[in-house]
C-alpha positions in Angstrom: 106.4 108.6 97.7 104.7 111.7 96.5 103.5 111.7 92.6 105.9 114.1 91.4 108.9 112.0 92.6 107.3 108.9 91.3 106.5 110.5 87.2 110.0 112.0 87.5 111.6 108.4 88.3 109.7 105.6 87.1 111.0 104.0 83.5 110.1 100.8 81.6 110.9 98.1 82.7 111.6 95.4 80.0 113.3 92.4 82.2 111.9 91.1 85.2 112.6 88.7 87.9 110.8 85.5 88.5 109.4 86.4 92.2 105.9 86.7 92.2 103.6 89.8 92.7 101.4 88.6 95.7 97.8 89.1 94.8 97.1 91.8 97.3 99.7 93.9 95.7 98.1 93.0 91.9 95.0 93.9 93.6 96.0 97.6 94.7 97.5 98.2 91.5 94.2 97.2 89.4 92.3 99.3 91.9 94.4 102.2 90.9 93.3 101.8 87.5 89.6 101.5 88.3 89.6 104.8 90.1 91.4 106.5 86.8 88.8 109.6 85.5 86.5 108.7 82.6 84.5 110.6 80.2 81.2 110.8 82.3 82.2 108.5 84.4 81.6 106.1 81.9 84.5 103.4 83.4 84.6 102.0 79.6 87.6 99.3 80.3 87.9 96.0 81.1 90.7 94.6 82.1 92.1 91.4 81.6 94.7 89.8 83.8 96.9 87.4 82.6 99.5 85.2 84.6 99.7 81.8 82.5 103.3 81.7 81.5 101.7 80.2 78.0 99.4 83.1 77.0 102.3 85.4 78.4 104.4 84.2 76.0 101.9 83.9 72.6 100.7 87.9 73.9 104.6 88.6 73.9 104.4 87.6 70.1 101.5 89.9 68.6 103.6 93.1 69.0 106.5 94.2 67.5 108.1 95.1 70.4 106.6 93.3 72.9 109.0 90.7 74.4 109.1 91.7 77.6 105.5 90.6 78.3 106.9 87.1 78.1 108.8 87.5 80.8 106.1 89.5 83.4 104.9 87.6 86.2 101.5 89.3 85.2 100.2 91.0 82.2 97.3 93.2 82.4 95.1 93.5 78.9 93.1 97.0 78.3 89.6 96.0 76.2 87.4 99.2 76.1 83.8 98.1 76.0 82.8 100.1 72.6 84.1 102.3 69.3 84.2 106.1 71.6 85.8 108.4 71.2 87.1 108.6 74.4 88.0 105.4 75.3 91.1 105.6 74.2 92.2 108.7 76.4 90.3 107.0 79.6 92.1 103.8 79.2 95.0 105.7 79.2 94.3 106.7 82.5 93.6 103.7 83.6 96.9 102.3 82.3 99.1 105.6 83.7 97.6 105.3 86.6 98.4 101.7 87.4 102.1 102.1 86.1 102.5 104.9 88.7 100.8 102.7 91.5 103.0 100.1 90.6 106.2 102.0 90.6 105.5 103.2 94.2 105.0 99.6 95.3 108.2 98.5 93.5 106.6 96.5 90.8 108.3 97.9 87.2 105.7 98.2 84.3 106.1 98.5 80.1 103.2 99.4 77.7 103.0 97.1 74.6 101.0 97.4 71.7 99.2 94.8 69.9 100.0 95.1 66.2 97.3 91.8 65.5 94.6 92.9 67.8 91.9 90.2 66.4 94.5 87.6 67.3 95.2 89.2 71.1 91.1 89.4 71.1 90.8 86.0 70.3 93.2 84.5 72.1 92.0 85.6 75.3 88.6 85.2 74.4 87.4 89.4 73.8 84.0 90.0 72.2 83.7 91.1 68.6 82.3 94.7 69.8 84.9 94.9 72.3 88.4 97.2 71.4 91.7 95.7 72.5 93.7 98.5 73.2 97.3 97.1 74.4 98.9 95.3 77.0 101.0 96.5 80.2 103.6 93.9 81.7 104.3 93.8 85.0 107.1 92.2 87.4 109.2 93.0 89.7 112.5 94.1 87.9 115.3 91.3 87.9 118.3 92.2 89.5 120.5 93.0 86.4 117.7 95.4 84.9 118.9 99.0 83.6 116.3 101.6 82.5 117.0 102.5 79.0 118.3 106.4 78.6 116.5 108.0 75.7 118.0 111.7 76.0 115.8 113.2 78.4 112.4 115.0 77.5 111.8 118.5 74.7 111.9 121.4 77.6 109.1 122.8 78.0 109.4 125.6 75.8 109.7 123.0 73.3 106.2 121.8 73.8 104.3 124.5 75.6 101.9 127.0 73.5 100.6 129.7 76.0 96.9 130.8 74.9 97.7 130.6 71.2 100.0 128.7 68.6 
C-alpha cells in the first residue's frame, strides 16, 4: 500500500477481534515509530507495550473515551523523556507512523487520551520526571467493526492560507 492510500483509507478502530497480533508484526509497528523524525534527532520517546488484559482494562478506565483499550490485543503508551517544547510533536510523529504501519499490516488502532496521567504513570511505573502523553490501542478489527463516518474533512481552502493569513 502506498502512503497516500494509507492516509486516505485509515480509520480509527475501536472494536477488536480476539486474534492475537504476532510478535513480529508488533515489532514492525514499533520500529516504524522509532524511525520517526524528532527535533535534533533527540528521539525523546519511550514506548511501553502493554498486552496484559488487566492492565489494558485499568488503562481504559483512565480516559473518558478510552474504553477501546480494554479490548485491544496490545496498547502502546507514549512517554516523553522530559518537559520539552517539541516532545508532543515528536511523539505525535512516532504515533502516526505506528498507526500507518499497523494499517498496512491489517492491524487497527485508535488513540486514547489519559485524563488521569498521574494514575497512568503509577500503574505503569513511569518515573515522575517523565511525561505520559497518550495510549494507542492496537489489534485486528472485529468482524462487526464499522468505521465511524465523521462528516469528512474540511476543504483545503478552509484550512490553508498561502504566504500570509
